[in-house]
PyMOL commands that place a pseudoatom at each C-alpha (Angstrom):
pseudoatom trace, name=CA, resn=MET, resi=1, chain=A, elem=C, hetatm=0, pos=[0.066, -0.057, 0.047]
pseudoatom trace, name=CA, resn=ALA, resi=2, chain=A, elem=C, hetatm=0, pos=[1.308, 3.396, -0.884]
pseudoatom trace, name=CA, resn=HIS, resi=3, chain=A, elem=C, hetatm=0, pos=[1.242, 6.238, 1.612]
pseudoatom trace, name=CA, resn=ALA, resi=4, chain=A, elem=C, hetatm=0, pos=[1.434, 9.885, 1.022]
pseudoatom trace, name=CA, resn=THR, resi=5, chain=A, elem=C, hetatm=0, pos=[2.946, 12.305, 3.514]
pseudoatom trace, name=CA, resn=LEU, resi=6, chain=A, elem=C, hetatm=0, pos=[2.441, 15.885, 3.727]
pseudoatom trace, name=CA, resn=ASP, resi=7, chain=A, elem=C, hetatm=0, pos=[5.496, 18.057, 4.192]
pseudoatom trace, name=CA, resn=SER, resi=8, chain=A, elem=C, hetatm=0, pos=[4.454, 20.367, 7.136]
pseudoatom trace, name=CA, resn=ASN, resi=9, chain=A, elem=C, hetatm=0, pos=[7.420, 22.728, 6.179]
pseudoatom trace, name=CA, resn=ARG, resi=10, chain=A, elem=C, hetatm=0, pos=[5.863, 23.778, 2.823]
pseudoatom trace, name=CA, resn=THR, resi=11, chain=A, elem=C, hetatm=0, pos=[3.951, 26.931, 2.626]
pseudoatom trace, name=CA, resn=ALA, resi=12, chain=A, elem=C, hetatm=0, pos=[0.678, 27.131, 0.805]
pseudoatom trace, name=CA, resn=GLU, resi=13, chain=A, elem=C, hetatm=0, pos=[1.530, 28.102, -2.796]
pseudoatom trace, name=CA, resn=PRO, resi=14, chain=A, elem=C, hetatm=0, pos=[-1.189, 29.268, -5.272]
pseudoatom trace, name=CA, resn=LEU, resi=15, chain=A, elem=C, hetatm=0, pos=[-1.944, 26.701, -7.916]
pseudoatom trace, name=CA, resn=LYS, resi=16, chain=A, elem=C, hetatm=0, pos=[-0.450, 27.272, -11.307]
pseudoatom trace, name=CA, resn=ILE, resi=17, chain=A, elem=C, hetatm=0, pos=[-2.656, 26.909, -14.138]
pseudoatom trace, name=CA, resn=ARG, resi=18, chain=A, elem=C, hetatm=0, pos=[-1.114, 25.960, -17.432]
pseudoatom trace, name=CA, resn=ILE, resi=19, chain=A, elem=C, hetatm=0, pos=[-2.911, 26.591, -20.660]
pseudoatom trace, name=CA, resn=ASN, resi=20, chain=A, elem=C, hetatm=0, pos=[-2.079, 24.496, -23.690]
pseudoatom trace, name=CA, resn=ARG, resi=21, chain=A, elem=C, hetatm=0, pos=[-2.520, 25.641, -27.310]
pseudoatom trace, name=CA, resn=ARG, resi=22, chain=A, elem=C, hetatm=0, pos=[-6.073, 24.426, -27.441]
pseudoatom trace, name=CA, resn=GLY, resi=23, chain=A, elem=C, hetatm=0, pos=[-6.949, 26.367, -24.281]
pseudoatom trace, name=CA, resn=TRP, resi=24, chain=A, elem=C, hetatm=0, pos=[-5.361, 29.506, -25.709]
pseudoatom trace, name=CA, resn=ALA, resi=25, chain=A, elem=C, hetatm=0, pos=[-7.313, 29.041, -28.998]
pseudoatom trace, name=CA, resn=VAL, resi=26, chain=A, elem=C, hetatm=0, pos=[-10.555, 28.794, -26.953]
pseudoatom trace, name=CA, resn=LEU, resi=27, chain=A, elem=C, hetatm=0, pos=[-9.592, 31.490, -24.527]
pseudoatom trace, name=CA, resn=VAL, resi=28, chain=A, elem=C, hetatm=0, pos=[-8.684, 34.014, -27.304]
pseudoatom trace, name=CA, resn=GLY, resi=29, chain=A, elem=C, hetatm=0, pos=[-10.548, 32.662, -30.263]
pseudoatom trace, name=CA, resn=ILE, resi=30, chain=A, elem=C, hetatm=0, pos=[-14.147, 32.777, -28.961]
pseudoatom trace, name=CA, resn=PRO, resi=31, chain=A, elem=C, hetatm=0, pos=[-13.995, 36.495, -27.958]
pseudoatom trace, name=CA, resn=VAL, resi=32, chain=A, elem=C, hetatm=0, pos=[-12.241, 37.398, -31.302]
pseudoatom trace, name=CA, resn=PHE, resi=33, chain=A, elem=C, hetatm=0, pos=[-14.842, 35.540, -33.177]
pseudoatom trace, name=CA, resn=VAL, resi=34, chain=A, elem=C, hetatm=0, pos=[-17.745, 37.160, -31.379]
pseudoatom trace, name=CA, resn=LEU, resi=35, chain=A, elem=C, hetatm=0, pos=[-16.219, 40.662, -31.787]
pseudoatom trace, name=CA, resn=THR, resi=36, chain=A, elem=C, hetatm=0, pos=[-15.720, 39.999, -35.389]
pseudoatom trace, name=CA, resn=ILE, resi=37, chain=A, elem=C, hetatm=0, pos=[-19.365, 39.061, -36.052]
pseudoatom trace, name=CA, resn=ALA, resi=38, chain=A, elem=C, hetatm=0, pos=[-20.572, 42.067, -34.024]
pseudoatom trace, name=CA, resn=ALA, resi=39, chain=A, elem=C, hetatm=0, pos=[-18.326, 44.392, -36.015]
pseudoatom trace, name=CA, resn=ALA, resi=40, chain=A, elem=C, hetatm=0, pos=[-19.442, 42.958, -39.271]
pseudoatom trace, name=CA, resn=PHE, resi=41, chain=A, elem=C, hetatm=0, pos=[-23.097, 43.385, -38.209]
pseudoatom trace, name=CA, resn=PHE, resi=42, chain=A, elem=C, hetatm=0, pos=[-22.588, 46.994, -37.098]
pseudoatom trace, name=CA, resn=VAL, resi=43, chain=A, elem=C, hetatm=0, pos=[-20.780, 47.844, -40.274]
pseudoatom trace, name=CA, resn=SER, resi=44, chain=A, elem=C, hetatm=0, pos=[-23.575, 46.260, -42.423]
pseudoatom trace, name=CA, resn=MET, resi=45, chain=A, elem=C, hetatm=0, pos=[-26.181, 48.168, -40.440]
pseudoatom trace, name=CA, resn=MET, resi=46, chain=A, elem=C, hetatm=0, pos=[-24.386, 51.537, -40.963]
pseudoatom trace, name=CA, resn=THR, resi=47, chain=A, elem=C, hetatm=0, pos=[-23.753, 50.982, -44.668]
pseudoatom trace, name=CA, resn=SER, resi=48, chain=A, elem=C, hetatm=0, pos=[-27.179, 49.728, -45.627]
pseudoatom trace, name=CA, resn=SER, resi=49, chain=A, elem=C, hetatm=0, pos=[-28.787, 51.402, -48.544]
pseudoatom trace, name=CA, resn=ALA, resi=50, chain=A, elem=C, hetatm=0, pos=[-32.378, 50.422, -47.689]
pseudoatom trace, name=CA, resn=GLN, resi=51, chain=A, elem=C, hetatm=0, pos=[-34.599, 53.497, -47.761]
pseudoatom trace, name=CA, resn=ALA, resi=52, chain=A, elem=C, hetatm=0, pos=[-38.309, 54.130, -47.083]
pseudoatom trace, name=CA, resn=SER, resi=53, chain=A, elem=C, hetatm=0, pos=[-40.487, 54.557, -50.041]
pseudoatom trace, name=CA, resn=SER, resi=54, chain=A, elem=C, hetatm=0, pos=[-41.710, 58.112, -50.593]
pseudoatom trace, name=CA, resn=THR, resi=55, chain=A, elem=C, hetatm=0, pos=[-44.934, 56.929, -52.182]
pseudoatom trace, name=CA, resn=LEU, resi=56, chain=A, elem=C, hetatm=0, pos=[-47.847, 55.640, -50.240]
pseudoatom trace, name=CA, resn=PRO, resi=57, chain=A, elem=C, hetatm=0, pos=[-48.992, 52.003, -50.924]
pseudoatom trace, name=CA, resn=GLN, resi=58, chain=A, elem=C, hetatm=0, pos=[-52.063, 51.347, -52.983]
pseudoatom trace, name=CA, resn=GLY, resi=59, chain=A, elem=C, hetatm=0, pos=[-54.766, 49.712, -50.874]
pseudoatom trace, name=CA, resn=VAL, resi=60, chain=A, elem=C, hetatm=0, pos=[-57.638, 47.702, -51.935]
pseudoatom trace, name=CA, resn=GLN, resi=61, chain=A, elem=C, hetatm=0, pos=[-60.567, 49.848, -53.188]
pseudoatom trace, name=CA, resn=THR, resi=62, chain=A, elem=C, hetatm=0, pos=[-63.665, 49.080, -51.240]
pseudoatom trace, name=CA, resn=ILE, resi=63, chain=A, elem=C, hetatm=0, pos=[-67.306, 50.108, -51.319]
pseudoatom trace, name=CA, resn=GLY, resi=64, chain=A, elem=C, hetatm=0, pos=[-69.424, 50.274, -48.090]
pseudoatom trace, name=CA, resn=ILE, resi=65, chain=A, elem=C, hetatm=0, pos=[-72.724, 48.409, -48.042]
pseudoatom trace, name=CA, resn=THR, resi=66, chain=A, elem=C, hetatm=0, pos=[-75.384, 47.923, -45.373]
pseudoatom trace, name=CA, resn=VAL, resi=67, chain=A, elem=C, hetatm=0, pos=[-76.570, 44.392, -44.781]
pseudoatom trace, name=CA, resn=VAL, resi=68, chain=A, elem=C, hetatm=0, pos=[-80.278, 43.856, -45.607]
pseudoatom trace, name=CA, resn=PRO, resi=69, chain=A, elem=C, hetatm=0, pos=[-82.446, 40.875, -44.824]
pseudoatom trace, name=CA, resn=GLY, resi=70, chain=A, elem=C, hetatm=0, pos=[-81.490, 37.878, -46.963]
pseudoatom trace, name=CA, resn=ASP, resi=71, chain=A, elem=C, hetatm=0, pos=[-77.813, 38.947, -47.360]
pseudoatom trace, name=CA, resn=SER, resi=72, chain=A, elem=C, hetatm=0, pos=[-75.045, 36.461, -46.606]
pseudoatom trace, name=CA, resn=LEU, resi=73, chain=A, elem=C, hetatm=0, pos=[-71.236, 36.579, -47.294]
pseudoatom trace, name=CA, resn=TRP, resi=74, chain=A, elem=C, hetatm=0, pos=[-71.749, 34.131, -50.043]
pseudoatom trace, name=CA, resn=SER, resi=75, chain=A, elem=C, hetatm=0, pos=[-74.519, 36.159, -51.704]
pseudoatom trace, name=CA, resn=LEU, resi=76, chain=A, elem=C, hetatm=0, pos=[-72.543, 39.418, -51.349]
pseudoatom trace, name=CA, resn=ALA, resi=77, chain=A, elem=C, hetatm=0, pos=[-69.384, 37.739, -52.641]
pseudoatom trace, name=CA, resn=GLY, resi=78, chain=A, elem=C, hetatm=0, pos=[-71.275, 36.393, -55.629]
pseudoatom trace, name=CA, resn=GLU, resi=79, chain=A, elem=C, hetatm=0, pos=[-72.818, 39.722, -56.497]
pseudoatom trace, name=CA, resn=TYR, resi=80, chain=A, elem=C, hetatm=0, pos=[-69.621, 41.997, -56.034]
pseudoatom trace, name=CA, resn=ALA, resi=81, chain=A, elem=C, hetatm=0, pos=[-66.990, 39.515, -57.293]
pseudoatom trace, name=CA, resn=SER, resi=82, chain=A, elem=C, hetatm=0, pos=[-68.745, 38.136, -60.308]
pseudoatom trace, name=CA, resn=GLY, resi=83, chain=A, elem=C, hetatm=0, pos=[-66.316, 36.316, -62.474]
pseudoatom trace, name=CA, resn=HIS, resi=84, chain=A, elem=C, hetatm=0, pos=[-63.966, 35.503, -59.504]
pseudoatom trace, name=CA, resn=ASP, resi=85, chain=A, elem=C, hetatm=0, pos=[-63.657, 32.701, -57.120]
pseudoatom trace, name=CA, resn=VAL, resi=86, chain=A, elem=C, hetatm=0, pos=[-66.484, 33.136, -54.496]
pseudoatom trace, name=CA, resn=ASN, resi=87, chain=A, elem=C, hetatm=0, pos=[-64.637, 31.222, -51.839]
pseudoatom trace, name=CA, resn=SER, resi=88, chain=A, elem=C, hetatm=0, pos=[-61.589, 33.592, -52.020]
pseudoatom trace, name=CA, resn=ALA, resi=89, chain=A, elem=C, hetatm=0, pos=[-63.919, 36.610, -52.297]
pseudoatom trace, name=CA, resn=VAL, resi=90, chain=A, elem=C, hetatm=0, pos=[-65.816, 35.504, -48.978]
pseudoatom trace, name=CA, resn=GLU, resi=91, chain=A, elem=C, hetatm=0, pos=[-62.372, 35.036, -47.236]
pseudoatom trace, name=CA, resn=HIS, resi=92, chain=A, elem=C, hetatm=0, pos=[-61.213, 38.486, -48.391]
pseudoatom trace, name=CA, resn=ILE, resi=93, chain=A, elem=C, hetatm=0, pos=[-64.459, 40.108, -47.308]
pseudoatom trace, name=CA, resn=ALA, resi=94, chain=A, elem=C, hetatm=0, pos=[-64.258, 38.444, -43.895]
pseudoatom trace, name=CA, resn=GLU, resi=95, chain=A, elem=C, hetatm=0, pos=[-60.508, 39.613, -43.540]
pseudoatom trace, name=CA, resn=LEU, resi=96, chain=A, elem=C, hetatm=0, pos=[-61.318, 43.226, -44.579]
pseudoatom trace, name=CA, resn=ASN, resi=97, chain=A, elem=C, hetatm=0, pos=[-64.013, 43.409, -41.987]
pseudoatom trace, name=CA, resn=ASP, resi=98, chain=A, elem=C, hetatm=0, pos=[-62.306, 41.385, -39.275]
pseudoatom trace, name=CA, resn=LEU, resi=99, chain=A, elem=C, hetatm=0, pos=[-65.196, 38.897, -39.028]
pseudoatom trace, name=CA, resn=ARG, resi=100, chain=A, elem=C, hetatm=0, pos=[-64.542, 35.777, -36.978]
pseudoatom trace, name=CA, resn=THR, resi=101, chain=A, elem=C, hetatm=0, pos=[-67.456, 33.820, -38.347]
pseudoatom trace, name=CA, resn=SER, resi=102, chain=A, elem=C, hetatm=0, pos=[-69.492, 34.009, -41.439]
pseudoatom trace, name=CA, resn=GLU, resi=103, chain=A, elem=C, hetatm=0, pos=[-72.605, 35.378, -39.577]
pseudoatom trace, name=CA, resn=ILE, resi=104, chain=A, elem=C, hetatm=0, pos=[-73.555, 38.784, -40.450]
pseudoatom trace, name=CA, resn=ARG, resi=105, chain=A, elem=C, hetatm=0, pos=[-76.559, 40.789, -39.141]
pseudoatom trace, name=CA, resn=VAL, resi=106, chain=A, elem=C, hetatm=0, pos=[-79.096, 43.015, -40.768]
pseudoatom trace, name=CA, resn=GLY, resi=107, chain=A, elem=C, hetatm=0, pos=[-77.789, 46.786, -40.316]
pseudoatom trace, name=CA, resn=ASP, resi=108, chain=A, elem=C, hetatm=0, pos=[-74.103, 45.721, -40.302]
pseudoatom trace, name=CA, resn=THR, resi=109, chain=A, elem=C, hetatm=0, pos=[-71.978, 47.914, -42.514]
pseudoatom trace, name=CA, resn=LEU, resi=110, chain=A, elem=C, hetatm=0, pos=[-69.345, 45.879, -44.521]
pseudoatom trace, name=CA, resn=GLU, resi=111, chain=A, elem=C, hetatm=0, pos=[-66.468, 46.892, -46.813]
pseudoatom trace, name=CA, resn=ILE, resi=112, chain=A, elem=C, hetatm=0, pos=[-66.693, 44.933, -49.859]
pseudoatom trace, name=CA, resn=PRO, resi=113, chain=A, elem=C, hetatm=0, pos=[-63.545, 44.829, -52.138]
pseudoatom trace, name=CA, resn=VAL, resi=114, chain=A, elem=C, hetatm=0, pos=[-64.045, 46.123, -55.834]
pseudoatom trace, name=CA, resn=LEU, resi=115, chain=A, elem=C, hetatm=0, pos=[-62.593, 43.365, -58.025]
pseudoatom trace, name=CA, resn=SER, resi=116, chain=A, elem=C, hetatm=0, pos=[-61.895, 44.106, -61.621]
pseudoatom trace, name=CA, resn=ASN, resi=117, chain=A, elem=C, hetatm=0, pos=[-62.188, 41.655, -64.293]
for i in range(1, 117): cmd.bond("trace and resi %d" % i, "trace and resi %d" % (i + 1))
show_as sticks, trace
zoom trace
């Protein structure tokens, strides 16, 4: 059996840490990599040529209608989107008017898109 004895005459010395090549690569390489990426991002943001448009976007032209008895989204879509897909017209009307269901009530005012042939 091996025994280890402590030298009582030795004073407590701080541990020496030795870093090998891989350790130095990690210790120096990671911060350098992060700083390089940050600098590249900063430079690209400062030299970006993106500009806001000076013209206003064209919206969808709509007409306002008041729902009368017998109206449904399907009938309105068929009437105002003749020659177009009725399913997509119904979805478009629902989206424009923020409708969660296909139920509409008499007296409601709806914005109907004007679709050109």
